[in-house]
C-alpha positions as CSV (number, residue, x, y, z in Angstrom):
1,M,0.0,0.0,0.0
2,N,1.4,3.3,-1.1
3,I,-0.6,6.1,1.1
4,N,-0.2,9.7,0.5
5,V,-2.6,12.5,1.9
6,R,-3.3,15.5,-0.2
7,P,-5.6,18.6,0.0
8,A,-9.2,17.8,-1.1
9,S,-9.3,19.9,-4.2
10,A,-10.4,17.1,-6.6
11,F,-14.3,16.9,-6.3
12,G,-14.5,13.6,-8.2
13,D,-12.1,12.0,-5.4
14,V,-14.1,13.6,-2.5
15,R,-17.3,12.3,-4.2
16,A,-15.8,8.8,-4.4
17,V,-15.1,8.8,-0.6
18,L,-18.3,10.9,0.7
19,G,-20.8,10.8,-2.2
20,P,-23.9,8.6,-2.4
21,K,-24.4,5.9,-5.1
22,S,-27.6,8.0,-6.0
23,P,-26.9,11.7,-6.6
24,E,-30.4,12.4,-5.3
25,A,-29.7,10.9,-1.9
26,N,-29.6,13.2,1.0
27,V,-26.4,12.1,2.7
28,C,-24.2,14.1,5.0
29,W,-21.3,15.0,2.5
30,C,-19.7,16.0,5.7
31,L,-21.6,19.3,5.8
32,S,-23.4,18.9,9.1
33,Y,-20.7,20.8,11.1
34,R,-19.4,22.9,8.2
35,I,-22.6,25.0,7.5
36,P,-25.4,26.6,9.3
37,S,-28.1,23.9,10.3
38,K,-30.7,25.9,8.2
39,L,-28.7,25.7,5.1
40,N,-27.8,22.0,5.8
41,N,-31.5,21.3,6.0
42,E,-32.3,23.2,2.9
43,L,-29.7,21.5,0.7
44,R,-31.3,18.4,-0.8
45,G,-30.0,15.8,-3.3
46,R,-27.7,17.0,-6.0
47,A,-27.5,20.5,-4.4
48,R,-25.3,19.0,-1.5
49,G,-22.8,17.5,-3.8
50,E,-22.8,20.7,-5.8
51,Y,-22.1,22.7,-2.7
52,V,-19.2,20.4,-1.8
53,A,-17.8,20.8,-5.3
54,E,-17.7,24.6,-4.8
55,L,-15.8,24.0,-1.4
56,C,-13.2,21.8,-3.3
57,G,-12.5,24.8,-5.6
58,A,-12.1,27.1,-2.9
59,E,-8.8,27.9,-0.8
60,P,-8.4,26.3,1.5
61,P,-10.2,23.2,0.3
62,P,-12.5,21.4,2.8
63,G,-10.1,18.8,4.1
64,V,-7.8,16.1,3.0
65,I,-7.9,12.9,1.0
66,A,-5.9,9.9,1.5
67,Y,-5.0,7.9,-1.7
68,D,-3.6,4.3,-2.2
69,G,-1.6,5.1,-5.3
70,D,-4.1,7.1,-7.4
71,E,-7.4,5.7,-5.6
72,P,-9.1,7.9,-3.2
73,V,-9.5,5.9,0.0
74,G,-10.2,8.2,2.9
75,W,-11.2,11.7,4.0
76,A,-10.7,14.1,6.8
77,A,-12.8,17.3,7.3
78,V,-10.6,20.1,8.6
79,A,-11.1,23.8,8.6
80,P,-10.8,26.8,10.9
81,R,-13.1,26.4,13.9
82,S,-14.5,29.8,13.3
83,D,-15.8,28.5,9.9
84,T,-17.8,25.7,11.4
85,S,-20.7,25.1,13.8
86,F,-18.1,24.3,16.5
87,A,-17.7,28.1,16.9
88,R,-21.1,28.3,18.3
89,N,-21.5,24.7,19.8
90,R,-22.6,24.7,23.4
91,K,-21.4,21.3,24.1
92,I,-17.9,21.5,22.8
93,P,-16.0,24.3,24.9
94,H,-13.6,27.0,23.9
95,V,-10.3,26.3,25.7
96,D,-9.0,29.8,24.9
97,D,-9.1,32.5,22.3
98,L,-6.6,30.9,19.9
99,P,-7.9,30.9,16.4
100,V,-7.8,27.0,16.2
101,W,-8.7,24.8,13.4
102,S,-11.2,21.7,13.8
103,L,-10.7,18.2,12.6
104,W,-14.2,16.6,13.1
105,C,-14.7,13.7,10.6
106,I,-12.6,10.8,9.4
107,R,-13.9,8.4,6.9
108,V,-12.3,5.4,5.5
109,R,-13.9,3.6,2.5
110,P,-15.0,0.0,3.0
111,G,-12.4,-2.3,1.9
112,H,-9.6,-0.2,3.0
113,R,-10.3,-0.1,6.8
114,K,-7.9,-1.6,9.5
115,Q,-5.0,-0.6,7.5
116,G,-3.7,2.6,9.4
117,L,-5.4,4.9,7.1
118,S,-7.1,7.0,10.0
119,H,-3.6,7.6,11.4
120,A,-2.5,8.9,8.0
121,L,-5.6,11.2,7.6
122,I,-5.0,12.7,11.2
123,A,-1.4,13.4,10.4
124,G,-2.4,14.7,6.9
125,A,-5.0,17.0,8.5
126,V,-2.3,18.3,11.0
127,D,0.2,19.1,8.1
128,F,-2.7,20.7,6.2
129,A,-3.7,22.9,9.3
130,R,0.0,23.9,9.8
131,A,0.5,24.7,6.0
132,H,-2.4,27.2,6.3
133,G,-1.1,28.9,9.3
134,A,-3.1,27.4,12.0
135,P,-1.7,27.8,15.6
136,A,-3.3,24.6,16.8
137,I,-5.7,22.0,15.7
138,E,-8.5,20.4,17.8
139,A,-10.6,17.3,17.4
140,Y,-13.5,16.0,19.4
141,P,-13.1,12.2,19.4
142,L,-15.0,9.5,21.4
143,D,-13.6,8.7,24.6
144,N,-14.7,5.0,24.3
145,G,-11.9,3.2,26.3
146,D,-11.9,-0.3,25.0
147,A,-15.6,-0.3,24.1
148,R,-16.5,-1.0,20.6
149,V,-17.8,1.9,18.5
150,D,-20.5,1.6,15.9
151,L,-18.8,2.4,12.4
152,T,-21.6,4.8,11.4
153,M,-20.7,7.0,14.4
154,A,-16.9,6.4,14.4
155,Y,-16.5,9.4,12.1
156,A,-15.4,11.6,15.1
157,G,-12.4,9.4,15.6
158,I,-11.4,7.8,18.9
159,R,-9.3,9.2,21.6
160,K,-6.4,6.7,21.4
161,N,-5.8,7.5,17.7
162,F,-5.5,11.2,18.5
163,E,-3.2,10.5,21.5
164,R,-1.0,8.5,19.1
165,A,-0.9,11.3,16.7
166,G,0.4,13.7,19.4
167,F,-2.9,15.3,20.4
168,V,-3.3,15.9,24.2
169,Y,-6.4,16.0,26.2
170,A,-7.7,19.7,26.6
171,A,-11.2,19.5,28.0
172,D,-14.3,17.5,28.7
173,T,-17.3,18.2,26.7
174,T,-21.0,17.6,27.2
175,S,-21.3,16.0,23.9
176,V,-22.1,12.3,23.6
177,L,-22.1,10.3,20.4
178,A,-23.2,6.7,20.0
179,G,-23.2,6.4,23.8
180,H,-19.7,7.7,24.3
181,P,-18.6,10.9,25.7
182,R,-16.4,13.2,23.5
183,V,-13.3,15.0,24.6
184,L,-11.6,18.0,23.2
185,M,-8.0,17.0,22.1
186,R,-5.5,19.5,20.9
187,F,-2.3,19.6,18.9
188,D,-0.2,22.8,19.4
189,L,1.3,23.7,16.1
190,R,3.2,26.8,17.3
């Protein structure tokens, strides 16, 4: 396996990892935390993919994609926290006034899981945030201990993987996902 992580500027590659089989489906497209809930509810079917296509053409792109050779196999959403709903989220605290970036979604395509791609995606997201001048990057993973996590809700990542990547615990949250508490983890880039 030859894995490299690059900015998510090619919409076709983002669609391969996040997009639905039917373009009319109302899947997340990793927009839930990126845009205001009113807009998220208004965007239906093809409009969701079209919105993501615009994000892929913007600077910075909406995240990073992991490739096995030329095949897109994973995704991580990363952006300035101020540009996400985490800026206003009452369950995820602000540790300080530092203009941090948020890493909130990691997705690995079926058939490519259990091969270390989430680790590569976390490292790639950190590098991406650093390259765009972020002073720190935060994540809000599940603090699941050794308990199993439902794959549908594993998008937030798990605490152990972020600790392995050099993130440190920064705060508790009142957010719970799939029955597991989430914690705020931070990686200082200064």
